[in-house]
C-alpha positions in Angstrom: 99.2 89.4 116.9 100.3 92.6 118.6 100.1 96.0 117.0 103.7 96.3 116.0 103.8 92.9 114.4 100.5 93.5 112.6 101.8 96.8 111.2 105.0 95.1 110.0 103.0 92.4 108.3 100.7 95.0 106.6 103.7 96.9 105.4 105.4 93.7 104.0 102.2 92.5 102.2 101.5 95.9 100.7 105.1 96.4 99.6 105.4 92.9 98.0 102.1 92.9 96.2 102.3 96.6 95.0 105.8 95.7 93.8 104.5 93.7 90.9 102.0 96.4 89.8 104.3 98.3 87.5 105.3 95.2 85.7 101.8 93.8 85.5 100.4 97.2 84.4 103.1 97.5 81.6 102.3 93.9 80.4 98.5 94.4 80.6 98.6 97.6 78.5 99.5 95.4 75.5 96.0 94.0 75.7 93.8 96.6 77.4 93.1 100.3 76.8 94.6 102.0 79.9 91.6 103.5 81.6 89.4 100.4 80.9 92.2 98.3 82.4 92.0 100.3 85.6 88.2 100.1 85.6 88.2 96.3 85.2 90.8 96.0 87.9 88.5 97.9 90.3 85.5 95.7 89.2 87.5 92.6 90.2 88.8 94.1 93.4 85.4 95.4 94.4 83.8 91.9 94.2 86.6 90.4 96.3 86.8 93.1 98.9 83.0 93.5 99.3 82.7 89.8 99.9 85.6 89.9 102.4 84.0 92.9 104.3 80.5 91.3 104.5 82.0 88.0 105.7 84.2 89.5 108.4 82.3 92.6 109.6 79.1 92.8 111.7 76.1 94.2 109.7 75.8 97.3 111.9 79.4 98.2 111.2 79.0 98.1 107.4 77.2 101.3 106.9 78.7 104.9 107.0 77.2 106.8 109.9 79.2 110.0 110.2 80.4 112.8 107.9 84.0 111.5 108.5 82.9 108.1 107.1 81.6 109.7 103.9 84.6 111.9 103.4 86.9 108.9 104.0 85.1 106.9 101.4 85.2 109.7 98.8 88.9 110.3 99.6 89.6 106.6 99.1 87.6 106.1 96.0 88.3 109.3 94.1 91.8 110.2 95.1 93.7 107.4 96.8 92.4 104.7 94.4 90.6 106.2 91.4 92.6 109.1 90.0 95.9 107.7 91.3 95.6 104.5 89.4 94.0 106.1 86.3 96.9 108.5 86.0 99.4 105.7 86.7 98.1 103.4 84.0 97.8 106.2 81.4 101.3 107.5 82.3 102.8 104.0 82.0 102.1 104.2 78.2 104.8 106.8 77.9 107.4 105.6 80.4 109.3 102.4 81.3 108.4 100.5 84.5 111.6 101.8 86.0 110.9 105.4 85.3 107.3 105.0 86.4 108.3 103.5 89.7 110.8 106.3 90.5 108.3 109.0 89.6 105.7 107.4 91.8 108.2 107.1 94.6 107.8 110.8 95.0 104.6 109.9 96.9 106.3 109.7 100.3 108.0 113.1 99.7 104.7 114.7 98.8 102.7 113.2 101.7 104.3 115.4 104.4 103.5 118.5 102.4 99.7 117.8 102.6 100.1 116.5 106.2 101.7 119.8 107.2 98.5 121.6 106.1 95.8 119.1 107.2 97.3 117.1 110.1 98.6 118.9 113.1 99.9 115.7 114.7 101.7 114.1 111.8 104.6 116.2 110.6 108.2 115.5 109.6 111.1 116.7 111.7 114.5 117.4 110.3 115.5 113.8 111.0 112.4 112.5 109.2 113.2 114.7 106.2 116.7 113.3 106.0 115.3 109.8 106.1 112.9 110.5 103.3 115.6 112.0 101.1 117.9 109.0 101.8 115.1 106.7 100.8 114.4 108.6 97.5 118.1 108.5 96.7 118.1 104.8 97.3 115.1 104.3 94.9 117.0 106.1 92.2 120.0 103.8 92.7 117.8 100.7 92.7 115.9 101.6 89.5 118.9 103.2 87.9 117.0 104.4 84.8 118.7 105.5 81.6 119.2 109.3 82.1 118.0 109.8 78.6 114.7 108.0 79.4 114.4 109.8 82.7 114.7 113.3 81.1 112.7 112.5 78.0 108.9 111.9 77.7 107.9 114.8 79.9 104.2 114.3 79.2 104.1 110.8 80.6 106.1 111.8 83.6 103.8 114.7 84.3 100.8 112.3 84.3 102.7 109.9 86.7 103.6 112.8 89.0 99.9 113.9 89.1 99.1 110.3 90.1 101.6 110.5 92.9 100.1 113.8 94.1 96.6 112.3 94.0 97.7 109.3 96.1 99.5 111.4 98.7 96.5 113.8 99.0 94.0 110.9 99.3 96.0 109.2 102.0 96.2 112.4 104.1 92.5 113.2 103.5 91.5 109.7 104.8 93.4 110.4 108.1 92.0 113.9 108.3 88.4 112.7 107.9 88.8 110.6 111.1 85.9 108.3 110.2 84.6 105.4 112.3 84.5 102.7 109.6 87.2 100.0 109.6 89.8 100.3 106.8 88.4 97.2 104.9 84.8 98.5 105.0 85.9 102.0 103.9 87.9 100.5 101.0 85.0 98.2 100.1 82.8 101.3 99.7 85.6 103.3 97.9 86.5 100.7 95.3 83.1 100.8 93.5 83.4 104.6 93.5 86.8 104.4 91.9 85.4 101.8 89.4 82.6 104.2 88.4 85.0 107.1 88.0 87.4 105.2 85.8 84.6 103.6 83.7 83.3 107.1 83.1 86.8 108.4 82.2 87.3 105.4 79.9 84.1 106.1 78.1 84.9 109.8 77.8 88.2 108.9 76.2 86.5 106.7 73.6 87.8 103.4 74.9 85.7 100.3 74.3 85.6 96.6 75.3 86.0 95.7 71.7 89.6 97.0 71.9 90.6 94.4 74.4 92.7 91.5 73.2 91.8 88.6 75.4 94.6 86.1 76.1 96.1 84.1 78.9 98.6 86.8 79.7 95.9 89.4 79.7 93.8 87.5 82.2 96.9 86.9 84.3 97.7 90.6 84.4 94.1 91.5 85.2 93.9 88.9 87.9 97.1 90.1 89.5 96.3 93.8 89.6 92.6 93.1 90.6 93.0 90.4 93.3 96.6 90.6 94.6 97.8 94.1 94.0 94.1 95.2 94.3 91.9 93.7 97.0 94.6 92.0 99.2 97.1 94.8 98.9 94.5 97.5 99.6 93.4 95.6 102.8 97.0 95.7 104.0 97.7 99.3 102.8 94.6 101.0 104.2 94.9 99.2 107.5 98.5 100.5 107.6 97.2 104.0 106.8 94.9 103.9 109.9 97.5 102.4 112.3 100.7 104.1 111.2 99.5 107.3 109.5 99.9 108.4 105.9 103.6 109.5 106.1 104.8 106.1 107.4 102.3 104.1 105.3 103.4 105.7 102.0 107.0 104.5 102.7 105.8 101.3 100.9 106.4 103.2 97.7 110.1 103.2 98.5 110.1 99.4 98.9 108.2 98.7 95.7 111.2 99.2 93.4 113.2 96.9 95.6 110.6 94.2 95.5 110.3 94.6 91.7 114.1 94.3 91.2 114.4 91.3 93.5 111.4 89.6 91.8 113.0 90.1 88.4 116.2 88.6 89.7 114.5 85.6 91.3 111.8 84.9 88.6 113.1 86.3 85.4 116.9 85.8 85.6 117.5 89.5 85.6 120.8 90.7 87.0 121.1 93.1 89.9 123.6 95.9 89.3 126.0 97.0 92.0 124.2 100.3 92.1 121.0 98.5 93.0 122.7 96.8 96.0 123.9 100.3 97.0 120.3 101.5 96.6 119.0 98.7 98.9 121.5 99.8 101.6 120.6 103.5 101.1 116.9 102.8 101.5 117.6 100.8 104.6 119.6 103.7 106.0 116.7 106.0 105.3 114.3 103.7 107.1 116.8 103.5 110.0 116.9 107.3 110.3 113.1 107.5 110.2 112.6 104.7 112.6 115.3 105.4 115.1 114.0 105.7 118.6 114.4 108.9 120.7 116.5 108.6 123.8 114.5 107.8 126.9 114.8 111.1 128.8 113.5 109.6 132.1 116.2 106.9 132.0 118.9 109.5 131.2 117.9 111.6 134.2 118.2 108.6 136.5 121.7 107.9 135.2 123.3 111.3 134.7 124.5 113.1 137.8 122.9 116.5 138.3 119.6 115.7 136.7 117.0 115.4 139.4 113.8 113.2 139.0 111.6 116.3 139.4 113.4 118.3 136.7 111.1 119.4 133.8 110.8 116.6 131.3 112.8 116.7 128.1 110.5 116.8 125.1 111.2 114.2 122.5 109.4 112.9 119.5 109.9 109.4 118.2 110.2 108.1 114.7 111.4 111.2 112.9 108.1 113.2 113.6 107.3 116.2 115.6 104.2 117.7 117.1 103.0 121.3 117.2 
């Protein structure tokens, strides 16, 4: 599988599996205390992903060897996974799935802010900014939350926003660390770190295993967020982070509401409003702006009279990004 196709597959897998997280999280919170739910999710995902990493990676490539490896593991476990999900699951107690997904969709907007400070080679151009804004507008149309719900419950939305900030910062720190570990091995190290953090937060908040109401639906929700939206989605997402960079990788959070809406239509007989269809098209337009290719300046010089082959090259930047 070539690089472009592999990136596309990773994007699709992460988008589809993350798309069910908000629904599964909202359902699971009826049975689990929020922080303990996250911690158990990471316990399940850790077992699956560690097994995958050990089975598919040479032994010598399993151990961190550089400072960048260690920083990447910490950024993965503490920020990109641990705090992000802890804040998401706590915030979901005070907001609907629709409102939660639209607040979390600020992640792609926040990522370029951190990238501008930490990454000299991964910044948004004016065209990229326009694509990001179009995508965010599309998310709003897809989710179409009740304005009263969107404006009310400021405490829960503040928690969700903090989670989006943590996720954006973590993804940029991973790229900044420039470690040598593969994405799956780095995530296999980071997940137990995130599990330890959320277990500690759960205990500090006074949560206990005795508060869990075990049922078939509870196990289904935990299995989904642990295995599918956990281990498998993390393999795809963090590989995408390494190959495409944090700004492009975090565009999955624009697709998540689309997947959730289509899933509700296909599986739960939910209707799709005309505004949602307009939102799909708007998100697509945003992606088209971000992904549009620059003009091949060399080809233009060959075809346009008056431009000689030895003229200074015209500087262009693909995909809505610009260098220093």
